C-alpha positions, 0 to 999 in steps of 0.5 A, a space after each residue: 499500499 506504501 512506496 518510497 518516493 523518487 527523487 526527481 530533479 527539474 532543470 529550467 532553461 534560463 534563456 527562455 525566461 530571460 526573453 520573456 522578461 524583457 519582453 513583458 517590461 518593454 511592452 509595459 514601458 511603451 504605452 507609459 512612456 507614450 502617455 507621459 509624451 502625450 501629458 507632457 506636450 498637452 501641459 505645454 500647449 496649456 501653458 502657452 494657449 489661454 483656455 477657451 472663452 467660457 471656461 475662464 471665470 473673469 465676471 468679477 470685473 465692474 461693467 461701465 453703465 454704458 455697456 450694462 444693457 449689452 452685458 445683460 442682453 449677452 447673458 441672457 442668450 440661450 436661456 440666461 447661459 452666462 448669467 447660469 455660468 457666473 451663478 454657479 461659479 458663485 456657488 463653487 465660491 466655498 468659504 470654509 470659515 467657522 461657525 462654531 458659536 452657530 453650532 453650539 447645542 444652546 443655539 442650534 433652536 434659535 436657527 431657523 434653517 440649519 444651512 443658514 447660519 452665521 460666520 463666527 467672525 461677522 456674527 452680531 453679538 448681543 450683549 451676554 446676560 450672566 448665568 444664560 449660556 448663549 445669550 449673546 447668539 443671534 442669527 445675524 451678521 454684518 454685511 458690508 456697504 459701499 464703504 463701511 463693512 458693517 453697513 447692514 445687518 442681515 438676519 432670519 425672520 425672528 422664531 417665536 423663541 427669539 423675538 425678544 433676542 431680535 428686539 435686543 438687536 435693535 436696542 443694542 445697535 440703535 438701528 432705527 430702520 427694519 426692513 421685512 422682505 417676507 410675510 409671516 406665512 407664505 404657501 402655508 408655512 410660517 416664515 416669520 414670527 409677528 414680532 411687533 404689535 398688531 394695535 395700540 396695545 404694546 407688546 412686552 420683551 424682557 425689559 423691552 416694550 415696543 409700541 405701534 405708533 402708525 402705519 401707512 399701507 400701499 400696494 406692494 408695501 407697508 410703512 410702520 412707526 414703532 417706538 421702543 422703550 427700555 423700561 429699566 433706562 427710562 429710554 426710547 428709541 423710534 424705529 420705523 419698518 419698511 415691509 415688502 409684501 409681494 416678493 414670493 419666497 425664493 423667486 422674485 417680484 412679478 417686476 422691477 419697478 415696485 422694487 425699484 420704487 421701494 428701494 428708492 423710499 428706503 434710501 432716502 429714509 436712510 440718507 436722511 436718517 444718519 443718526 442710529 446703527 445699521 439698517 436691520 434686513 431680513 426675510 425669513 432665512 436673510 440670505 435670498 431676499 435680504 441679500 438682493 435687496 441689500 446688493 441692489 441698494 449698493 450697486 446702485 449707489 456704487 453706479 451713481 458714484 463710479 458710473 460702473 457696477 460689479 454685480 458678480 464681485 459684490 455678491 462674492 463679497 456678501 457671501 464672505 460674510 454670510 452664506 448663500 446671499 442671493 440665494 437663487 439664480 433667478 434673484 441674481 438674474 433679477 438684481 440685474 434687471 433692476 439695474 439695468 431698468 435704473 438705467 433706463 429710468 435715468 436716460 442712461 440707457 435706451 428702453 428699446 434694446 430688447 432686454 426683457 428686464 420684466 419677465 414673469 416667468 421668474 416669479 415662480 422659479 
């Protein structure tokens, strides 16, 4: 059943092995060498030749007033392809800035939306209340203006639990102007808490009392005069609220003219109200409609001062201070249409340039 195994000695011919190995290495190195050669040539070509037009993002240059109509017309071609390209570039601008305070557990319930949080460096701090963690936090950011880096405050619409903080913000900043660009309820959803009195009966928030002195209701906006009183200090602050009521959430107004008229009334008030702190602008999240209005005001003043305007540059600058400012492409396009209409109204560009500055399709984007 068993037998001793025989010893067998095997010998291999080395020549065949060596030739096979050399041939395999050669076949591997040839395509690798060709790949490196072509990549090197492609790199040298890219160094010599500019990138094809459309791949170079050069939107940051300011546009002369007399060239603005052509600029809008050019970017509206092919279903707003130029504006789409610009807005996509804005979306790619990521700012990895800390939001530590906004993300603190004691502050999470004070944010209306989880993706709209102020950066630590540009947030507006409240005066801390002793033994109340997070009492110095509100979802609000300083925004740059034409020259002042803190010309505006952009904030979310107050929540039920942050109405008191909102009025603390107004008092501590001594802001005499509120700009509200949302309705309290839109499409069946609460977008902002009703934070001012409905009638002559004042509202009380901690040490602060809010009184409605009067209001003027117009077709597209309402202006309210309020008085804010600090009960301990026995001091008052007059506040005027400009409430635009016909701007749909995530969309744009149906026409540029009412928006320009609203901005004109607001700017006249701001120019004559030199005392007090920065105007406080809010919608629901404090980025879309808020960003569009702030940008419109700043850019129209830049246009008057310099006879040139830089929408892309300014929106880019805003987003460095607060995320998602000018939240949709439709709002970005509408901003350009408002600037163009402003130039047409002032007679600096003709009105028959074929640019559709009023496009009702934007309303429900």
